[in-house]
GUPA-386673 format. One record per atom (N, C-alpha, C): x, y, z. Coordinates in steps of 0.2 Angstrom, whole numbers, plus 2048, in hexadecimal, padded with zeros to 3 digits. Atoms other than C-alpha are relative to their C-alpha. Layout:
N
XYZ/...
//
This chain:
501
7F97FE802/EFAD63428/8008077FD/7FF7F9802/F00D74425/8038007F9/7FE800807/F02D78412/807804800/7F97FD800/F15D7B40F/8028007F9/7FE800807/F18D803FD/8088007FF/7F9801800/F29D7B3F7/8038067FB/7FD7FB804/F2BD893EA/7FA8057FE/8057FB802/F22D983E2/7FA7FD7FC/805803804/F18D8E3D6/7FA7FD804/8048037FC/F10D843E3/7FC805804/8037FB7FC/F0CD933EE/7FB8047FB/8047FC805/F05D9C3DE/7FA7FD7FF/806804802/EF9D8E3DA/7FB800806/8058007FA/EF2D8E3EC/7FD807800/8037F97FF/EF0DA13EC/7FB8017FA/805800805/EE7DA03DB/7F97FD802/8068047FE/EDBD933E2/7FC804805/8037FC7FB/ED8D9E3F1/7FC8067FE/8037FA803/ED4DAD3E6/7F97FE7FD/806803804/EC8DA23DC/7FB7FD804/8058047FC/EC0D973E9/8037FF807/7FD8007F9/EC5D9B3FB/7FE7FA804/8028067FC/EBBD8D402/8047F97FE/7FC806802/EC3D803F7/807800802/7F97FF7FE/ED4D873FB/8017FE807/7FF8027F9/ED1D8540D/8007F9801/800808800/ECCD7340A/8067FD7FE/7FA803803/EDBD70400/807801804/7FA7FE7FD/EE8D7A409/800803807/8017FD7F9/EE1D81419/8008087FF/8007F8801/EE0D9441D/8078037FE/7FA7FD802/EECD9F414/805803805/7FC7FD7FA/EF2DA7424/8047FB803/7FC8057FC/EF9D9642A/8057FD7FB/7FC804804/F02D9141B/808801802/7F98007FE/F15D8D41E/8048027F9/7FC7FE806/F1FD97411/807801800/7F98007FE/F30D94418/8047FE7FB/7FC803805/F36D8B409/8008047F9/8017FC806/F31D983FC/805805800/7FA7FB801/F3FDA33F5/7FD8057FB/8027FB804/F35DAC3E8/7F8801801/8077FE7FF/F25DB53EB/7FE8067FB/8017FA805/F25DC13DC/7F97FF7FD/806800804/F14DC53D4/7FA7FC804/8058057FD/F0ADBA3E1/7F9803800/8077FD7FF/EFCDC73E4/7FF8067FB/8017FA805/EFFDD23D5/7F98007FC/8077FE803/EEFDDA3CE/7FB7FB803/8058047FD/EE5DD03DB/7FC804805/8057FE7FB/ED6DD43E6/8017FC806/7FE8047FA/EDEDCD3F6/802805806/7FE7FC7FA/EDFDD4408/8007FB806/8018057FB/EE0DC4412/806801805/7FB8007FA/EEBDC1422/8067FB7FE/7FA803801/EFCDBC41D/806802804/7FB7FD7FB/F05DC442C/8057FB802/7FB8057FD/F0DDB4432/8047FC7FB/7FC804806/F14DAE421/808800802/7F98017FF/F26DA8423/8048027FA/7FD7FD806/F30DB3416/808800801/7F98007FF/F41DAF41D/8057FE7FB/7FC802805/F47DA740E/7FF8037F9/8027FD806/F3FDB2401/8068057FD/7FB7FC803/F4BDBB3F5/7FD8057FB/8037FC805/F3FDC23E8/7F9802802/8077FE7FF/F2FDCC3EC/7FE8057FB/8027FB806/F2EDD73DC/7F97FF7FE/807800803/F1CDDB3D7/7FC7FC805/8048047FC/F16DD13E6/7F9802801/8077FD7FF/F07DDD3EA/7FF8057FB/8017FB805/F08DE73DA/7F98007FE/8077FF802/EF7DEE3D5/7FB7FC804/8048047FC/EEFDE53E3/7FC804805/8047FC7FB/EE2DEA3F1/8037FE807/7FD8027F9/EEDDE23FF/802806804/7FE7FB7FB/EEFDED40E/8007FD807/8008047FA/EF2DE041C/807801804/7FA7FF7FC/EFFDDF42A/8057FB7FE/7FA804802/F10DD8424/806803804/7FB7FC7FC/F1ADE2431/8067FB802/7FB8047FD/F23DD3438/8037FB7FB/7FD804805/F28DCB428/808800800/7F9800800/F3ADC5427/8038017F9/7FE7FF807/F41DCD417/808801800/7F88007FF/F54DCA41C/8037FE7F9/7FC802806/F58DC140C/7FD8037F9/8037FD806/F4DDCB400/8058047FC/7FC7FC804/F57DD23F1/7FC8057FC/8047FC804/F49DD83E6/7FA802802/8067FE7FD/F3BDE33EC/7FD8057FA/8027FC805/F38DEC3DB/7F97FF7FF/807800801/F26DF13D8/7FC7FC805/8038047FB/F21DE83E8/7F9802802/8067FD7FE/F13DF43EC/7FD8057FB/8027FC806/F11DFC3DB/7F98017FF/8077FF801/F00E043D9/7FB7FC805/8048047FB/EF9DFB3E9/7FD805805/8037FD7FB/EEFE003F7/804800807/7FC8017FA/EFCDFB404/802806803/7FD7FB7FC/F00E07412/8007FE807/8008037F9/F04DFD421/808801803/7FA7FF7FD/F13DFD42D/8057FA7FE/7FB804802/F23DF5426/807803802/7FA7FC7FE/F2FE0042F/8067FB803/7FA8047FD/F39DF1437/8027FB7FB/7FD804805/F3CDE8427/8078007FF/7F9800802/F4EDE2424/8018007F9/7FF800807/F52DE8413/8088017FE/7F9800801/F65DE6415/8037FD7FA/7FD803806/F67DDB406/7FC8027FA/8047FE806/F5BDE33FA/8048047FC/7FC7FC805/F63DE93EA/7FB8047FB/8057FD805/F53DEE3E0/7FA802803/8067FD7FE/F46DFA3E6/7FC8047FB/8037FD806/F41E003D5/7F8800800/8077FF800/F2FE073D5/7FC7FC806/8038047FA/F2CDFE3E6/7F9803802/8067FD7FE/F1FE0B3EB/7FC8047FB/8027FC805/F1BE133DB/7F87FF7FF/8087FF801/F08E193D9/7FD7FC806/8038037FA/F05E123EA/7FD805805/8027FC7FA/EFCE183FA/805801806/7FB8017FA/F0BE14405/803807802/7FD7FA7FE/F11E22410/8027FE808/7FE8027FA/F18E1841F/807802802/7FA7FF7FE/F27E19429/8057FB7FE/7FB805802/F36E11421/807804801/7F97FC7FE/F44E1D428/8067FC802/7FA8047FE/F4EE1042F/8027FA7FC/7FE806804/F4FE04421/8078007FE/7F9800801/F60DFE41D/8017FF7F8/800800807/F63E0240A/8078007FD/7F97FF801/F76E0040A/8027FC7F9/7FE804805/F75DF33FC/7FC8017FA/8057FF805/F67DFA3F1/8048047FA/7FD7FD806/F6DDFE3DF/7FB8047FC/8057FD804/F5DE023D7/7FA803804/8067FD7FD/F50E0F3DD/7FC8047FB/8047FD805/F49E143CD/7F9800801/8077FF7FF/F37E1A3CE/7FD7FE807/8028037FA/F36E143E0/7FA803803/8067FC7FD/F2AE223E6/7FC8037FA/8037FD806/F24E263D4/7F8800801/8077FE800/F12E2E3D5/7FD7FD807/8028037FA/F11E283E7/7FE806805/8027FB7FB/F0AE303F7/805801805/7FB8007FB/F1AE2D401/803807801/7FD7FA7FE/F21E3C40A/8047FF807/7FD8027FA/F2BE34418/807802801/7F97FF7FF/F3CE36420/8047FA7FD/7FB805803/F49E2D416/807803800/7FA7FC800/F57E3941A/8077FC802/7FA8047FE/F63E2C422/8017FA7FC/7FF806804/F61E1F414/8088007FD/7F9801803/F72E1840E/7FF7FE7F9/801801808/F72E1A3FB/8078007FD/7F9800802/F85E173F9/8017FC7FA/7FF805806/F82E093EC/7FB8017FA/8057FE805/F73E113E3/8038027F9/7FE7FE807/F76E133D0/7FA8037FC/8067FD804/F64E173CA/7FB803804/8057FD7FC/F59E243D1/7FB8037FB/8057FD805/F4FE283C1/7F97FF802/8078007FE/F3DE2D3C4/7FF7FE807/8008027F9/F40E293D7/7FA804803/8057FC7FC/F35E383DD/7FB8037FB/8047FD805/F2CE3C3CC/7F8800802/8077FF7FE/F1AE423CF/7FE7FE807/8028027F9/F1BE3F3E1/7FF806805/8017FB7FB/F17E493F1/806801804/7FA8007FC/F29E463F8/803807800/7FD7FA7FF/F31E563FF/804800806/7FD8017FA/F3CE5040D/8088017FF/7F87FF801/F4FE52411/8037FA7FE/7FC805803/F5AE47407/8078037FE/7FA7FD802/F69E53407/8067FD801/7FA8047FF/F75E4740E/8017F97FD/800806804/F72E39402/8077FF7FD/7FA801804/F82E313FB/7FE7FD7F9/802802807/F7EE313E8/8067FF7FC/7FA800804/F90E2F3E3/8007FB7FA/800805805/F8CE1F3D9/7FA8007FB/8067FF804/F7CE253D1/8028027F9/7FF7FF807/F7DE243BE/7FA8047FC/8067FE803/F6BE283B9/7FB804805/8047FC7FD/F61E363C0/7FA8037FC/8057FE805/F55E373B1/7F9801804/8077FF7FE/F44E3F3B6/7FF7FF808/8018027F9/F48E3D3C9/7FB804804/8047FC7FC/F3EE4C3CF/7FA8027FB/8057FE805/F32E4D3C0/7F9801803/8077FE7FE/F22E573C4/7FF7FE808/8008017F9/F26E543D7/7FF806804/8017FB7FB/F23E5F3E6/807802803/7F98007FD/F36E5D3EB/8038077FF/7FC7FA800/F3FE6D3EF/804801806/7FC8007FB/F4BE693FC/8088007FE/7F97FF801/F5EE6B3FE/8037F97FD/7FB806803/F69E5F3F3/8068037FD/7FA7FC803/F77E6C3F0/8067FC801/7FA8047FF/F84E603F7/8017F97FD/800806804/F80E513EC/8067FF7FC/7FA801804/F8FE493E4/7FD7FC7F9/803802806/F89E473D2/8057FE7FB/7FA801805/F9AE433CA/7FF7FA7FB/801806804/F94E323C3/7FA8007FC/806800804/F83E373BC/8018027F9/7FF7FE807/F82E373A9/7F98027FD/8077FE803/F6FE393A7/7FC804805/8047FC7FC/F66E483AE/7FA8027FC/8067FE804/F58E483A1/7FA801804/8067FF7FC/F48E503A8/800800807/7FF8017F9/F4FE503B9/7FB804804/8047FB7FC/F45E5F3BF/7FA8027FC/8067FE805/F38E5F3B1/7FA801804/8077FE7FD/F28E683B6/800800808/7FF8017F9/F2FE683C8/800807804/8007FA7FC/F2EE753D6/807802803/7F98007FD/F41E733DA/8038077FE/7FC7F9802/F4BE843DB/805800805/7FB8007FC/F59E7F3E6/8078017FD/7F97FF803/F6CE823E5/8037FA7FE/7FC806803/F75E753DA/8068037FC/7FB7FD804/F82E813D4/8077FC800/7FA8037FF/F90E763DB/8007F97FD/801807802/F8AE663D3/8067FE7FB/7FB802805/F97E5C3C9/7FC7FC7FB/804803806/F8FE593B8/8057FE7FB/7FB801806/F9FE543AF/7FF7F97FD/802807803/F98E423AB/7FA8007FC/807800803/F87E483A5/8008017F9/801800807/F83E45393/7F98027FD/8077FF802/F70E48393/7FD805805/8037FC7FB/F68E5739A/7F98027FC/8077FF804/F58E5638E/7FB802805/8067FE7FC/F49E5F396/802801808/7FE8007F9/F53E613A7/7FC804804/8047FB7FC/F4AE713AD/7FA8027FC/8067FE804/F3CE713A0/7FA801805/8067FF7FC/F2CE783A8/801801807/7FE7FF7F9/F35E7B3B8/800807803/8007F97FC/F36E893C5/808802801/7F97FF7FF/F49E873C5/8038067FD/7FD7FA803/F53E973C3/806802805/7FB7FF7FC/F63E963CC/8077FF7FC/7FA7FF803/F76E983C8/8037F97FF/7FD806801/F7DE893BF/8068017FA/7FB7FE805/F8AE923B4/8077FD800/7F98047FF/F99E883BB/7FF7F97FF/801807802/F92E783B6/8047FD7FA/7FC803805/F9DE6D3AC/7FC7FB7FB/805804804/F92E6739D/8047FE7FA/7FB802806/FA1E62391/7FE7FA7FD/802806803/F99E5138E/7F98007FE/807800802/F87E5638C/8008007F8/801800808/F81E5237A/7F98027FF/8077FE802/F6EE5537C/7FD805805/8037FB7FC/F66E65383/7F98017FE/8077FF802/F55E6337B/7FC801805/8057FE7FB/F48E6C384/803802807/7FD8007F9/F54E6F393/7FD806804/8037FB7FC/F4CE80398/7FA8027FD/8077FE804/F3CE8038D/7FB801806/8067FE7FB/F2DE88396/802801807/7FE7FF7F9/F38E8C3A5/801807802/7FE7FA7FD/F3CE9B3B0/8078027FF/7F97FF800/F4EE993AE/8038067FC/7FD7FA804/F58EA93A9/806802804/7F97FF7FD/F69EA73B2/8068007FB/7FA800804/F7AEA93AB/8037F97FF/7FD806802/F81E9A3A1/8048017FA/7FB7FE805/F8DEA3396/8067FC7FF/7F9803800/F9CE9939B/7FF7F87FE/801807801/F94E88397/8047FD7F9/7FC803805/F9FE7C38C/7FB7FC7FC/805804803/F92E7637F/8037FD7F9/7FD803805/F9FE6F373/7FE7FA7FD/802807802/F98E5E373/7F87FF7FF/807801801/F86E62372/7FE7FF7F9/802802807/F7DE5B363/7F98037FF/8087FE800/F6AE5F367/7FF806804/8027FA7FC/F64E7036C/7F98017FF/8077FF802/F52E6D366/7FC803806/8057FD7FC/F45E7836F/804802807/7FC7FF7F9/F53E7C37D/7FD806804/8037FA7FC/F4BE8D381/7F98027FE/8077FE803/F3AE8C379/7FB802806/8047FD7FB/F2DE96383/803801807/7FD7FF7FA/F3AE9A390/801808801/7FE7FA7FE/F3FEAA399/8078027FE/7F97FF800/F51EA9395/8028057FA/7FD7FB804/F5AEB738D/807802801/7F97FE7FE/F6CEB6393/8057FF7FA/7FA7FF805/F7DEB738A/8027F87FF/7FD806802/F81EA7381/8048007F9/7FD7FE806/F8BEAF373/8067FC7FF/7FA804801/F9BEA5376/7FF7F8800/801807800/F93E94376/8037FD7FA/7FE804806/F9BE8736B/7FB7FB7FE/805804803/F8EE80360/8027FC7FA/7FD803806/F99E78353/7FE7F97FF/802807801/F92E66356/7F8800800/8078007FF/F80E6B358/7FD7FF7F9/803802806/F75E6334A/7F9802800/8087FE800/F63E68350/7FF806804/8027FA7FC/F5EE79355/7F98027FF/8077FF802/F4CE77350/7FC803807/8047FD7FB/F40E8235B/804802806/7FC7FE7FA/F4FE87366/7FE806804/8027FA7FD/F49E9836A/7F88027FE/8077FE802/F37E97364/7FC802806/8057FD7FB/F2AEA136E/804802806/7FC7FE7FB/F38EA7379/802807800/7FF7F97FF/F3EEB8380/8078017FD/7F97FF802/F50EB5379/8018057FA/7FE7FB805/F58EC336F/807802801/7F97FF7FF/F6AEC1372/8057FF7FA/7FB800805/F7AEC2368/8027F87FF/7FE806801/F7DEB1360/8038007F9/7FE7FF807/F85EB8350/8067FB7FE/7FA804801/F95EAE352/8007F8801/8018077FF/F8EE9D355/8027FC7F9/7FE804806/F95E8F34A/7FA7FB7FF/806804801/F85E87342/8027FB7FA/7FE804806/F8FE7D335/7FE7F9800/802807800/F89E6C33B/7F8800801/8088007FF/F76E7133D/7FD7FE7FA/804803805/F6AE68332/7F9802800/8077FE7FF/F5AE6E33A/7FF806804/8027FA7FD/F54E7F33E/7F9802800/8077FF800/F42E7D33D/7FD804806/8047FC7FB/F38E8A347/805803805/7FB7FE7FB/F48E9034F/7FF806804/8017FA7FC/F43EA1353/7F88027FF/8077FF801/F30E9F350/7FD803806/8037FC7FB/F26EAC359/804802806/7FB7FE7FB/F35EB1363/801808800/7FE7F9800/F3CEC3367/8068017FC/7F9800803/F4CEBF35D/8008047FA/7FF7FC806/F52ECC351/807803800/7F97FE7FF/F65ECC352/8047FD7F9/7FC801806/F73ECA345/8027F8800/7FD807801/F76EB833E/8027FF7F9/7FE800807/F7CEBD32D/8057FC7FE/7FA804802/F8CEB332E/7FF7F9802/8018077FF/F84EA3333/8027FB7FA/7FF805805/F8AE9332A/7FA7FB800/806804800/F7AE8B325/8007FB7FA/7FF804806/F81E80317/7FD7F9801/8038067FF/F7BE7031F/7F97FF802/8077FF7FE/F6AE76324/7FB7FD7FA/805803804/F5CE6C31C/7F9803801/8077FE7FE/F4DE72325/800807803/8017F97FD/F49E85328/7F9802800/8077FF7FF/F36E83329/7FE804806/8027FB7FA/F2EE91334/805803804/7FA7FE7FC/F3FE96339/7FF807803/8017F97FE/F3AEA933B/7F9802801/8077FF800/F27EA733B/7FE804806/8037FC7FA/F1EEB4346/805804804/7FA7FC7FC/F2FEBC34B/8018077FD/7FE7F9803/F35ECE349/8068007FC/7F9800803/F45EC8341/8008037F9/8007FD807/F4AED3332/8088017FF/7F97FF801/F5DED0331/8027FE7F9/7FD802807/F69ECE322/8027F9800/7FE807801/F6AEBC31D/8017FE7F9/800800807/F6DEBF30B/8067FB7FE/7FA804802/F7EEB530B/7FF7F9802/8018077FE/F77EA5312/8007FB7FB/800806805/F7BE95309/7FA7FB801/8068047FF/F6AE8D307/8007FA7FB/800805806/F6FE802FA/7FE7F9802/8028077FE/F6BE71305/7F9800803/8078007FD/F5AE7730C/7FB7FD7FB/806803803/F4BE6D307/7FA802802/8067FE7FD/F3EE74312/800808803/8007F97FE/F3AE87313/7F9802802/8077FE7FF/F27E86317/7FF805806/8027FB7FA/F21E95322/806803802/7FA7FD7FD/F33E9B324/7FF807802/8017F97FE/F2EEAE324/7F8801801/8087FE7FF/F1BEAC327/7FF805805/8027FB7FC/F14EBB32F/806803804/7FA7FD7FD/F25EC3332/8018077FD/7FE7FA802/F2CED4330/8068007FA/7FA801804/F3AECD325/7FF8037F9/8017FD807/F3DED7315/8078017FE/7F97FF802/F50ED5311/8017FC7F9/7FE803806/F59ED0301/8027F9800/7FE807800/F59EBD2FE/8007FD7F9/801802807/F59EBD2EB/8057FB7FE/7FA805802/F6AEB32EA/7FF7FA803/8008067FC/F64EA52F5/8007FA7FB/800806804/F67E942ED/7FA7FB803/8068047FE/F56E8B2EE/7FF7FA7FB/801805804/F5AE7D2E2/7FD7F9803/8028067FD/F56E6F2EE/7FA801805/8067FF7FC/F47E772F7/7FA7FC7FD/806803803/F38E6C2F5/7F9803803/8067FD7FD/F2CE75301/801807802/8007F97FE/F28E88302/7F9802802/8077FF7FE/F16E87308/800806804/8017FA7FC/F11E9830F/807803802/7FA7FE7FE/F23E9D310/800808802/8007F97FF/F1FEB030F/7F9802802/8077FE7FF/F0DEAF314/7FF805805/8017FA7FB/F07EC031C/806803802/7F97FD7FE/F19EC631D/8018067FC/7FF7F9803/F20ED7318/8057FF7FA/7FB801806/F2CECF30B/7FD8027FA/8027FF807/F2BED62FA/8068007FB/7FA800804/F3CED22F3/8007FC7FA/7FF803806/F42ECC2E3/8037F9801/7FE807800/F43EB92E2/8007FC7F9/801803807/F42EB72CF/8057FB7FE/7FB805802/F52EAE2CE/8017FA804/8008067FC/F4EEA12DA/7FF7FA7FC/801806803/F4FE8F2D4/7FB7FC804/8068037FC/F3EE882D8/7FE7F97FC/802806804/F3FE782CD/7FF7FA804/8018067FC/F3FE6C2DB/7FA801805/8067FF7FB/F2FE732E4/7FB7FB7FE/805805801/F22E662E7/7F9803800/8077FC800/F14E732E6/8018067FB/7FF7FA804/F10E822DB/802806804/7FC7FA7FD/F19E922DE/7FB805803/8057FC7FD/F09E9B2E3/8007FF808/8008027F9/F0AE912F3/805803805/7FB7FD7FD/F19E9B2F8/7FD806804/8047FB7FD/F0DEA92FC/804807800/7FC7FA801/F19EB72F6/7FB8057FD/8047FA803/F10EC82F2/8028017F9/7FF7FF807/F0FECA2DF/8048077FF/7FD7FA801/F1CED72DA/8028007F8/7FF800807/F1EEDD2C8/8028077FE/7FE7FA803/F25EEA2BD/7FC8027F9/8037FF806/F1CEF32AF/8058037FB/7FC7FE805/F25EF529F/7FD8027F9/8037FE806/F20EFF28F/8047FC7FA/7FD804806/F23EF527F/7FC8027FA/8047FF806/F1EEF626D/7FC7FA7FF/805805801/F0FEEB268/8037F97FE/7FD806803/F1AEDF25E/8067FC804/7FA8037FC/F28EDC26B/7FF7FA804/8018057FB/F20ED0277/7F97FD800/806803800/F12EC4279/7FE7FE807/8028027F9/F07EC1288/8017F9801/7FF8077FE/F0CEB1290/7FA7FC802/8078047FD/EFAEAD296/7FB8007FA/805800806/EEFEB3287/8037FF7F9/7FC801807/EFCEB0279/7FE8057FB/8017FB805/EF9EC0271/804806801/7FB7FA7FF/F03ED026E/7FE805806/8027FB7FB/F04EDC27D/8018077FD/8017F9803/EFFEEE279/803805805/7FD7FB7FC/F09EFC280/8047FE806/7FC8027FA/F0FEF4290/7FE7F9803/8018067FD/F11EE4299/8027FF807/7FE8017F9/F13EDD2AB/8057FA800/7FC8057FF/F22ED32B0/8007FE807/8008027F9/F21EC82BF/8077FF803/7F98007FD/F30EC92CB/8027F9802/7FE8067FE/F2EEB72D0/8017FB7FA/7FF805805/F2CEAD2C0/8038037F9/7FD7FC806/F32EBB2B3/7FB7FF7FA/804801806/F23EB72A8/7FC8077FF/8037F9802/F1AEC629F/7F97FF7FE/807800802/F08ECA29D/7FD807800/8037F9801/EFDED9299/7FC802805/8047FD7FB/EF3EE52A3/7FA7FC801/807803800/EE3EDC29F/8017FA805/7FF8067FC/EEAECC2A8/800802807/7FF7FE7F9/EEFED62B7/7F9802803/8067FE7FD/EDEEDE2B9/7FB7FB801/8058057FF/ED4ECE2B7/8037FA804/7FD8067FC/EE0EC22C0/803803807/7FC7FE7FA/EECECB2CC/7FC804805/8047FC7FB/EE0ED72D3/7FB7FC804/8058047FC/ED4EC92D8/8047FA803/7FD8067FD/EE0EBB2DB/806802805/7FB7FE7FD/EEEEC52E2/8077FC7FF/7FA804802/EFBEBA2D9/8018007F9/7FE800807/F04EB82C9/7FD7FA7FD/803806803/EFBEAD2BD/8057FB7FD/7FC805802/F0AEA52B6/8047FC805/7FD8047FA/F11EA02C7/7FB7FB802/8058047FD/F01E972CB/7FC7FC7FB/804804805/EF9E902BA/8057FE7FA/7FE801807/EFDE892A9/7FB8027FB/8057FE805/EF6E8E299/8007FB7FA/800805805/EF0E8328B/7FA8037FB/8057FE806/EE7E8827A/7FD806802/8037F97FF/EE5E9A27F/7FB800806/8048007FA/EDCE9528F/8047FF806/7FC8017FA/EE1E962A1/7FD7FA804/8028067FC/EE1E862AC/804801806/7FC8007FA/EE5E852BE/8057FA801/7FA8067FF/EF5E7B2C2/7FE7FC806/8028057FB/EF1E6B2CC/8067FF804/
//
């Protein structure tokens, strides 16, 4: 009698026995190639992660609706070209990470809705040009990391909503110019690190809301100037590390809130001066390590909260003097190691809390004396190894906790003696400001050395940082060797000097 499983569980049990003890399975159920599977509706995960390559070419799959993960991570590479897949709805991950590369060109896929990751990380590169995909909704990751590079130009994609990661890391570079993508909502990482560089200029992207990383690390450099991006809210990393450098100045980005890494490490240097950035919240690393140096002077940045590393290691040196930075809280490394040296004297930095490494290694030397820094808590490395040497004596530093290496190896030698450093979490010598003092002649009885607790003869030295006074002897024995002020770095007890812990 032919083994006729009634459901997936019965079939799955028989398959497990076949894999464990083929001879016993033959005794109990007969040859796997002769099994009658006509009653089975669910074949999901049947051979998932299995070392199986038997003959199942004659299986009756006419009632199967679910084939998701059926051969995922398996060694199967047999003939299933004549399978009846008319009723199948779910083929997601069916051949994911498998060795399968056989003919399935005649499969009826007219009812399939889910093809997500179907051939991802697989060897498959067969002809599926005539597949009926009119009901497919999900194509997410379908060819992710796959070898596929076949013709799918005539596929009906009218109902597809998700194409994220569809061709990411793949070899695919065929014509899909006429695809109907009008209902697609998610194109996140669609061509990430792919070889794709074909025409998609006429795509209708009016409903897409997520283009994050869409061309990240890709070779794409085609014309997409007329794309409708009016619904997009996320362009994070969209062209990062890419070769894209085409006109997109007319894009409607009025709903975009995240531009993090959008052009970082890219070749892009086209005109985007007319962009409406009024709803953007994050511009973190937007142009870091990029070639961009265009005009963005009129951008509306009133809602941006994060500009950390926005221009770090970039060639940008444009006019952004009128930017509204009133909402920004993070400017960490914003111009670090960049070419920037323009006027930003009128910026409103009242809400900024983090200015760490903001101008580190940059040529910046502009006037920022009137900046309101009353809410800044972090200034570590802010002017480290810079040319900066402007007046910032009136800065409000009452809330700053960290100034580690703030002026390390910089040209700065200004007066910061009036700064309020009461909240510093470390000793003031860690600021690394070059010691600056004035020599004043006095009578022997007028002042006492704050370090040695004895009268100062003829003249004393006043530190511009802490306003403490000490005699020439201390200078010769401390400053000349330590290159710092003793009272900024130590405390004294019983006429002896102790290092501050």
